[in-house]
C-alpha positions in Angstrom: -45.9 48.5 -124.8 -42.6 48.4 -126.7 -39.5 47.5 -124.8 -35.9 48.6 -125.6 -35.1 47.5 -129.1 -32.1 47.5 -131.4 -32.0 48.6 -135.0 -35.1 50.8 -134.8 -35.7 53.8 -137.1 -33.5 56.7 -135.9 -36.5 59.1 -136.5 -38.9 57.0 -134.4 -39.8 58.5 -131.0 -38.3 57.0 -127.9 -41.5 57.7 -126.0 -45.1 58.2 -126.9 -47.6 58.3 -124.0 -51.0 59.7 -123.2 -52.5 61.0 -120.0 -56.2 61.8 -119.3 -55.7 63.9 -116.1 -53.6 67.0 -116.9 -54.7 68.5 -113.6 -53.1 65.7 -111.7 -49.8 65.9 -113.6 -49.7 69.7 -113.1 -50.3 69.2 -109.3 -47.5 66.6 -109.1 -45.0 68.6 -111.0 -45.9 71.9 -109.2 -45.2 70.2 -105.9 -41.5 70.3 -106.8 -41.6 73.9 -107.9 -40.4 76.1 -105.1 -39.3 79.1 -107.2 -40.3 80.6 -110.5 -37.3 79.7 -112.6 -36.2 76.1 -112.2 -34.3 73.7 -114.4 -35.3 70.1 -114.2 -33.9 66.8 -115.5 -36.4 64.4 -117.1 -35.5 60.7 -117.3 -37.5 58.2 -119.3 -37.6 54.5 -118.9 -39.9 51.5 -119.4 -41.2 52.0 -115.9 -42.3 55.6 -116.3 -41.0 59.2 -116.1 -38.9 60.7 -113.3 -38.5 64.5 -113.0 -35.7 65.7 -110.8 -35.0 69.3 -109.5 -32.0 70.3 -107.3 -30.7 73.4 -105.5 -27.3 74.1 -104.0 -26.4 70.5 -103.5 -28.6 70.5 -100.4 -32.1 70.0 -101.7 -33.5 67.6 -104.3 -37.1 66.8 -105.4 -38.1 63.8 -107.5 -41.5 63.4 -109.1 -42.3 59.7 -110.0 -44.8 59.2 -112.8 -45.3 55.5 -113.1 -46.3 54.0 -116.5 -49.6 52.9 -114.8 -50.7 56.5 -114.6 -50.8 56.8 -118.4 -53.5 55.6 -120.8 -50.8 54.6 -123.2 -47.1 54.2 -122.7 -44.9 53.1 -125.5 -41.2 53.2 -124.7 -38.7 52.2 -127.5 -35.4 53.7 -126.4 -32.1 52.0 -125.6 -31.1 52.8 -122.1 -32.7 55.6 -120.1 -32.8 58.9 -122.1 -32.2 62.0 -119.9 -32.6 65.6 -120.8 -33.0 69.0 -119.2 -35.8 71.4 -119.5 -37.6 74.3 -117.7 -39.9 72.9 -115.1 -42.0 76.1 -115.1 -42.4 76.0 -118.9 -43.5 72.4 -118.7 -46.1 73.2 -116.0 -47.3 76.2 -117.9 -47.7 74.3 -121.2 -49.6 71.5 -119.5 -51.9 74.1 -117.9 -52.9 75.4 -121.4 -54.4 71.9 -122.1 -56.6 72.0 -119.1 -59.6 74.3 -119.1 -61.9 74.6 -116.0 -64.4 71.7 -115.9 -62.8 70.0 -118.9 -59.7 67.9 -119.3 -58.7 66.5 -122.6 -56.3 63.7 -123.2 -52.7 64.8 -123.9 -50.1 63.0 -125.9 -46.5 63.4 -124.9 -43.8 62.5 -127.4 -40.0 62.6 -127.3 -37.9 63.5 -129.2 -39.1 65.9 -131.8 -37.1 66.8 -135.0 -34.9 69.2 -132.9 -35.0 67.1 -129.7 -38.0 68.9 -128.4 -40.6 67.5 -126.0 -43.9 67.5 -127.9 -47.3 67.8 -126.4 -50.6 67.5 -128.3 -54.2 67.3 -127.3 -56.0 64.2 -128.6 -59.5 62.8 -128.4 -61.4 66.1 -129.0 -63.2 66.5 -132.4 -63.5 70.3 -131.9 -59.9 71.4 -131.6 -56.3 70.2 -131.4 -53.5 72.0 -129.5 -49.8 71.6 -129.8 -46.8 72.7 -127.7 -43.1 72.2 -128.2 -40.6 72.5 -125.3 -37.0 72.9 -126.0 -34.7 70.5 -124.2 -31.0 70.6 -123.5 -28.2 68.3 -122.4 -28.1 68.4 -118.6 -25.1 70.2 -117.0 -24.8 67.7 -114.3 -26.2 64.3 -113.3 -28.7 64.4 -110.4 -27.1 63.6 -107.1 -27.9 60.2 -105.7 -28.6 60.6 -102.0 -28.4 56.9 -101.2 -31.0 57.2 -98.4 -30.3 54.7 -95.7 -31.7 54.1 -92.2 -29.2 54.9 -89.5 -30.1 52.0 -87.2 -32.0 48.8 -87.0 -35.3 50.7 -86.5 -36.3 53.3 -89.2 -36.9 56.8 -87.8 -40.0 58.2 -89.3 -43.5 59.7 -88.8 -46.5 60.3 -90.9 -48.6 63.5 -90.5 -51.4 65.3 -92.2 -49.9 67.2 -95.1 -51.9 70.4 -94.2 -50.7 70.4 -90.6 -47.0 69.9 -91.6 -47.3 72.8 -94.1 -49.0 75.1 -91.5 -46.4 74.2 -88.8 -43.4 75.0 -91.1 -45.0 78.2 -92.3 -45.5 79.3 -88.6 -41.8 78.9 -87.8 -40.6 81.2 -90.6 -37.7 83.4 -89.8 -35.3 84.9 -92.5 -32.2 82.9 -92.8 -33.1 80.6 -89.9 -32.8 76.9 -89.3 -35.4 74.5 -88.1 -34.6 71.8 -85.6 -36.5 68.5 -86.0 -36.4 66.4 -82.8 -37.8 62.9 -82.5 -37.9 61.1 -79.1 -39.3 57.8 -78.1 -40.2 58.7 -74.5 -42.7 60.3 -74.6 -43.1 59.5 -78.3 -43.3 62.9 -80.0 -42.0 65.1 -82.8 -40.8 68.6 -82.1 -40.2 71.4 -84.7 -38.3 74.3 -83.2 -37.4 77.5 -85.1 -34.1 79.2 -84.6 -34.6 83.0 -84.0 -38.0 82.6 -82.4 -36.8 82.2 -78.8 -38.8 79.3 -77.4 -41.3 79.0 -80.2 -41.8 75.4 -81.2 -44.5 73.0 -82.5 -44.9 69.7 -80.7 -46.8 66.6 -81.8 -47.3 64.0 -79.0 -48.0 60.7 -80.8 -50.7 59.4 -78.4 -52.4 62.7 -77.7 -53.8 63.1 -81.2 -53.4 60.3 -83.7 -55.6 62.2 -86.2 -52.7 64.6 -86.7 -49.7 62.4 -86.2 -50.8 59.3 -88.1 -47.8 57.1 -87.5 -44.6 57.2 -85.4 -41.5 55.0 -85.2 -38.4 55.9 -83.2 -36.3 53.9 -80.8 -33.8 56.7 -79.9 -33.6 60.4 -79.7 -32.7 62.0 -83.0 -32.2 65.7 -83.7 -31.0 67.6 -86.7 -31.2 71.2 -88.0 -32.2 72.1 -91.6 -32.1 75.4 -93.4 -35.5 76.9 -93.3 -35.8 77.8 -97.0 -35.0 74.2 -98.0 -37.4 72.7 -95.4 -40.2 75.1 -96.5 -39.6 74.0 -100.2 -40.8 70.5 -99.3 -44.3 71.8 -98.4 -44.7 75.2 -100.1 -46.6 73.8 -103.1 -48.6 70.9 -101.7 -51.6 70.7 -104.1 -55.0 71.8 -102.8 -56.3 68.3 -103.8 -54.0 66.8 -101.2 -55.4 69.1 -98.6 -59.0 68.4 -99.5 -58.5 64.6 -99.5 -56.8 65.0 -96.1 -53.8 63.0 -97.2 -50.7 62.3 -95.1 -47.1 63.0 -95.6 -44.3 60.6 -94.6 -41.1 62.1 -93.1 -38.0 60.0 -92.5 -34.6 60.8 -91.0 -31.8 58.6 -92.4 -28.1 58.1 -91.9 -26.2 61.4 -91.5 -29.4 63.3 -90.9 -30.7 63.2 -94.5 -34.4 64.1 -94.4 -36.8 62.4 -96.8 -40.3 63.9 -97.2 -42.8 62.0 -99.3 -46.1 63.3 -100.6 -48.8 61.3 -102.6 -50.7 63.2 -105.3 -53.7 61.7 -107.1 -53.5 61.7 -110.9 -57.0 60.1 -111.2 -59.6 61.9 -113.4 -62.4 63.2 -111.0 -65.5 61.1 -111.0 -64.0 58.4 -113.2 -64.1 54.9 -111.6 -62.8 52.8 -114.5 -60.6 53.6 -117.4 -58.3 52.0 -119.9 -54.6 52.1 -119.1 -51.2 51.1 -120.2 -51.3 48.0 -118.0 -54.3 46.8 -120.0 -58.0 46.3 -119.3 -60.5 48.4 -117.5 -59.1 47.9 -114.1 -58.1 50.7 -111.7 -54.5 50.5 -110.5 -53.1 53.1 -108.2 -53.3 56.5 -109.8 -50.9 58.1 -107.4 -47.8 60.1 -108.3 -45.0 60.0 -105.7 -43.1 63.2 -104.8 -40.0 62.8 -102.7 -37.7 65.5 -101.3 -34.3 65.0 -99.8 -32.7 67.7 -97.6 -29.2 67.7 -96.2 -28.9 68.8 -92.5 -27.1 72.0 -91.4 -25.4 70.4 -88.5 -25.5 67.3 -86.4 -27.0 68.3 -83.0 -27.3 64.8 -81.6 -27.9 61.3 -82.8 -27.8 59.2 -79.7 
């Protein structure tokens, strides 16, 4: 791997990397795609790639693709290059490199002659595919939510991803808000939909630890969130996460900022060992982290 250097060739790429599981990258990026047309900001660094999507200053999603996920990762830029592009176009282009039952290695290079993001299939003697994605200068810098815990004890819970998605879908009501209430006695999480009367979903911690995997709360905390923003955090959870029965971690921080974290596998199915940018034939974590941040509608109570 190349670190940041000075005096390099101006025509040399700032990033050249290869990935062997296009399906996994598509799943990770699609998790942050809650509507058809979305602009994203891609940031490159020696540690990996971060893709950020925002809406209305109230919702943000970040996809973290660590360098360990790549077969090769050569970074030679000064600083941390950042550029805008269409998230939908990026996902659609990656999908063209992935045929059912077959996944070729894909090289990602930036920048091209006209500052494009370049994609190319490699490792196949039969055919070679290319794609160019036009980039732009971002209009704004992604908002830094500075997520902090409100007290000495973090307020969070972990729940099966499929159950969280189903519960939020069941509380749908046009233009409504969803109240998330956490209480220590009895330890439980309650999701209550505005506009449904008394309709709510309750998860008692000790009643079924198969659904509510973990729970931490030392005081009653309650905030409301706009339904369309809350639904965006689970609307495109990949089917692979459902099949693997993975969990989602939900945290409520200072000021009611909601943080929702999913874990998406970027490992090639059936492959136990592989070469990687970290070196050798070991198997480091092949997990992409997807984090959502949602601002609350109003402060109901934070005792």
